[in-house]
C-alpha positions in Angstrom: 101.8 50.8 101.2 100.9 52.3 98.0 97.2 53.0 97.4 95.8 51.5 94.2 93.6 53.6 91.9 90.2 52.6 93.5 91.4 53.7 96.9 92.8 56.9 95.4 89.3 57.5 93.7 87.5 56.8 97.1 89.8 59.5 98.7 89.1 62.0 95.9 85.4 61.3 96.4 85.6 61.9 100.3 87.6 65.1 99.9 85.2 66.5 97.1 82.1 65.7 99.2 83.4 67.0 102.6 84.7 70.3 100.9 81.1 70.7 99.3 78.9 69.6 102.2 81.0 70.0 105.5 79.4 66.7 106.6 81.5 63.7 107.4 81.3 61.2 104.4 79.9 57.7 104.8 80.4 54.6 102.3 76.7 54.5 101.4 76.7 58.2 100.4 79.9 57.7 98.4 78.4 54.7 96.3 75.3 56.7 95.7 77.0 59.9 94.6 80.0 58.7 92.8 80.1 55.9 90.2 82.9 53.8 91.9 81.7 50.6 90.4 81.9 48.6 93.7 79.7 47.7 96.8 79.5 49.8 100.0 81.4 47.0 101.8 84.3 47.2 99.4 84.3 51.1 99.9 84.2 50.5 103.8 87.4 48.3 103.5 89.1 50.8 101.3 88.1 53.5 103.7 89.6 51.4 106.7 92.7 51.2 104.5 92.8 55.1 104.0 92.2 55.6 107.7 95.0 53.2 108.7 97.4 55.1 106.3 96.3 58.5 108.0 94.6 59.9 104.9 91.1 60.1 106.5 89.9 60.2 110.2 86.8 59.6 112.1 85.6 62.7 113.8 84.1 62.1 117.2 81.3 59.4 117.2 80.3 60.1 113.5 79.8 57.2 111.2 81.5 59.2 108.5 85.1 60.1 107.7 86.9 63.5 106.9 90.0 64.1 105.2 93.3 64.7 107.2 96.0 67.2 106.2 97.8 64.3 104.7 94.9 63.3 102.7 94.3 66.9 101.4 98.0 66.9 100.6 97.7 63.7 98.3 94.6 65.1 96.9 96.4 68.3 95.9 99.5 66.6 94.7 98.0 63.8 92.7 94.1 63.7 92.6 92.9 67.1 91.9 92.8 68.8 88.3 92.8 72.4 88.3 89.5 73.7 87.2 89.9 76.2 84.4 87.9 79.3 84.9 84.8 80.0 82.9 84.9 82.6 80.1 82.6 84.6 82.3 85.1 84.4 85.3 88.0 85.5 83.1 86.0 88.5 81.7 84.9 89.6 85.2 88.6 89.5 86.3 89.7 91.5 83.4 87.0 93.9 83.6 87.4 94.5 87.3 91.3 95.1 86.8 91.4 97.1 83.6 89.4 100.0 85.4 92.4 100.5 87.9 93.7 104.1 87.7 97.0 103.6 89.7 99.2 100.9 91.6 97.1 101.5 94.9 93.9 100.9 92.9 95.4 97.7 91.1 96.3 96.2 94.5 93.0 97.1 96.2 90.8 95.8 93.3 93.1 92.6 93.2 92.7 91.9 96.8 88.8 92.3 96.8 88.5 90.4 93.7 90.5 87.5 95.1 88.3 87.5 98.3 85.2 87.6 96.3 86.2 84.8 93.9 87.5 82.3 96.4 85.3 83.3 99.4 88.4 83.2 101.4 90.8 85.8 103.1 92.9 87.4 100.3 96.4 89.0 100.8 98.2 90.9 98.4 101.7 92.3 98.7 102.3 95.7 97.1 105.1 95.3 94.5 108.4 95.2 96.5 110.9 98.0 96.1 113.5 95.5 96.8 112.7 93.8 93.4 111.8 97.0 91.5 113.8 98.9 88.9 114.0 102.6 88.6 111.9 103.9 85.7 112.3 107.6 86.2 113.6 110.2 88.9 111.9 113.7 88.9 113.7 116.8 90.6 110.9 119.4 91.4 112.3 122.7 92.7 110.3 123.9 95.7 112.6 126.8 96.3 116.1 127.7 95.3 117.4 125.6 98.2 114.8 122.9 98.4 113.9 119.9 96.0 111.3 117.2 95.8 112.8 113.9 94.7 110.1 111.8 93.0 111.3 108.2 92.3 108.9 106.1 90.0 109.7 102.3 90.0 109.0 100.1 86.9 106.1 98.4 89.0 104.4 101.8 89.6 105.5 102.2 93.2 106.2 106.1 93.8 108.4 107.3 96.6 109.1 111.0 97.3 111.4 113.0 99.5 112.4 116.5 100.3 116.0 117.6 100.0 117.5 120.6 101.8 120.3 121.7 99.6 123.4 123.3 101.2 122.8 126.6 99.2 120.9 128.2 96.3 120.8 126.1 93.1 119.9 127.7 89.8 117.2 126.2 87.6 119.8 125.2 84.8 121.8 123.3 87.7 118.6 121.3 88.7 118.1 120.3 85.0 121.8 119.1 84.9 121.2 117.3 88.1 118.1 115.6 86.7 119.6 114.6 83.5 122.7 113.0 85.4 120.7 111.1 87.9 118.5 109.6 85.2 121.4 108.7 82.9 123.1 106.8 85.7 120.2 105.2 87.5 117.3 104.5 85.1 116.7 100.8 84.5 118.9 99.7 87.6 117.6 97.5 90.2 117.0 99.4 93.5 119.2 97.2 95.3 122.0 97.6 93.0 122.0 101.5 93.1 124.4 102.2 96.0 127.8 102.2 93.8 126.0 104.1 91.1 124.9 106.9 93.5 128.5 107.2 95.0 129.7 107.4 91.3 127.3 110.2 90.7 129.1 112.3 93.4 132.6 111.4 92.5 132.0 112.2 88.7 130.1 115.3 89.6 131.7 118.7 88.5 133.0 121.0 91.1 130.1 123.3 90.4 127.3 120.7 91.1 129.2 118.4 93.6 127.9 119.9 96.9 124.3 119.6 95.6 124.9 116.2 94.4 126.5 115.0 97.6 123.3 116.0 99.5 121.1 114.7 96.9 123.0 111.4 97.0 122.1 111.0 100.7 118.4 111.3 100.0 118.6 109.0 96.9 120.2 106.3 99.1 117.3 106.6 101.6 114.7 106.6 98.8 116.2 103.8 96.6 117.7 101.6 99.2 117.2 102.2 103.0 113.3 102.4 103.3 112.2 99.1 102.1 109.2 98.6 104.4 106.8 96.1 102.5 103.2 96.9 102.4 100.2 94.4 102.3 96.5 94.6 101.4 94.0 92.2 103.1 90.4 91.6 102.3 87.6 89.0 103.1 88.4 88.4 106.8 84.6 87.9 107.1 84.8 84.8 104.9 86.6 82.9 107.8 83.1 82.7 109.5 81.4 81.1 106.5 82.0 77.4 107.4 81.4 77.8 111.3 84.1 77.4 114.0 84.4 73.4 113.0 86.6 74.7 110.1 89.2 75.9 112.7 89.2 73.5 115.5 86.7 75.6 117.5 88.4 78.9 117.4 89.2 81.7 115.0 91.2 83.7 117.4 94.6 82.3 116.5 93.9 82.9 112.8 92.7 86.4 113.4 95.9 87.3 115.6 98.1 85.9 112.7 96.2 88.0 110.0 97.2 91.3 112.2 100.9 90.6 111.7 102.2 91.9 108.6 105.4 90.1 109.1 103.4 86.8 109.2 101.6 87.7 106.0 104.7 88.6 104.1 106.1 85.4 105.1 103.1 83.4 103.8 102.9 85.1 100.4 106.1 87.2 99.9 108.4 84.3 99.4 106.5 83.1 96.1 108.8 81.8 93.5 108.3 82.5 89.8 105.4 80.7 88.0 104.8 78.2 90.9 101.7 78.0 92.9 102.6 77.0 96.7 100.0 75.3 98.9 100.5 75.0 102.5 98.0 72.7 104.4 97.4 72.7 108.1 100.6 71.6 110.0 102.6 72.4 107.0 102.4 75.9 108.1 105.4 77.1 110.1 103.2 79.6 111.9 101.6 77.8 115.0 98.6 80.0 114.8 97.8 78.9 111.0 97.9 75.1 111.9 94.2 74.9 111.2 94.4 76.9 107.9 95.6 76.4 104.3 97.4 78.9 102.2 97.5 79.1 98.4 100.0 81.6 97.0 102.0 82.7 94.0 104.2 85.5 92.7 103.1 88.1 90.2 104.8 90.6 88.0 105.4 91.9 84.5 106.6 89.1 82.3 108.9 86.7 84.2 109.8 89.2 86.9 108.3 88.7 90.2 107.6 92.0 92.2 105.2 90.7 94.7 103.3 87.8 96.2 99.6 87.2 96.3 97.3 84.4 97.8 94.4 83.2 99.9 94.2 81.8 103.3 91.2 79.7 104.4 90.2 76.5 106.1 91.8 73.2 105.2 88.4 72.2 103.9 89.1 74.2 100.9 88.1 74.0 97.2 91.8 73.4 96.2 91.2 73.0 92.2 89.0 76.1 92.1 91.2 78.2 94.4 94.5 77.4 92.8 93.2 78.3 89.2 91.6 81.6 90.6 95.0 82.6 92.3 97.0 81.7 89.2 94.6 83.6 86.9 94.4 86.7 88.9 98.2 86.7 89.3 98.6 86.5 85.6 96.2 89.3 84.8 97.8 91.6 87.3 101.1 90.9 85.8 99.8 91.7 82.4 98.5 94.9 83.6 101.9 96.0 85.2 103.7 95.0 81.9 101.2 97.2 79.9 101.7 100.3 82.2 
């Protein structure tokens, strides 16, 4: 059965009131608070239909009703309008992020900012090496037989490794090696570098080949093989704001899920470009998060997505405000990465 505009207006009012008050919503208060233009009896009938259709439910013996996951989903998909951030909020985001001194600082500022603005648990994935490109490779001589390889990705990630060379390498040869690896690899996606690294060895002059062969092994480790992803988390204490009612009586499953980096990466690391993903309650594949909602999106310079960020909280969430904040923060972080 399709819902008419009036029933949709009643559902929207129930969601907005319950999110704001955490109290089950009755027909009388709906009529008093929202200009629905109908009597409490009509609203009661509409609520009976919404309950029958699975959009709201009656908790215990309360006279009021609360939204179900299905009700929140309809609200997010059809009834809510994303709240634009106020100029003051936009300025606060910009000021907070512009002071960042390096990538670590960007990530930590972003995750704290998200937690403060949404009052939920915030999760930010460090720019993924798998999605990054090589910006520069530096070879720093430590001694005649030892080099430090420093790889700087276009996302600001820095990886460094020590190379034990098979024999002494003169300073001029180190300069040649540096030039060759940069000419071949700069601008390439890390995931596409293995054949290029092999070509460096094949094309090296006999004089440089032993050093290049050793260097190539370390380059492959640096560029391809060690792709552990990193996550920053903030605002876990926000889970307690609404009391245990928000999480079906127990926070433990949520806290256990938050300790698993694999779980967090699954939640926010699969974000698609320029889309905001909202998972509500039972839509979460992870059993421990069936009482929570997750709002996430991808971020990166321009149209390139290098990581995901998002927030996790109760299903009783201010979806329009949270979606707007997550999108805005992702956009600012992307602009910051593009500038640097």
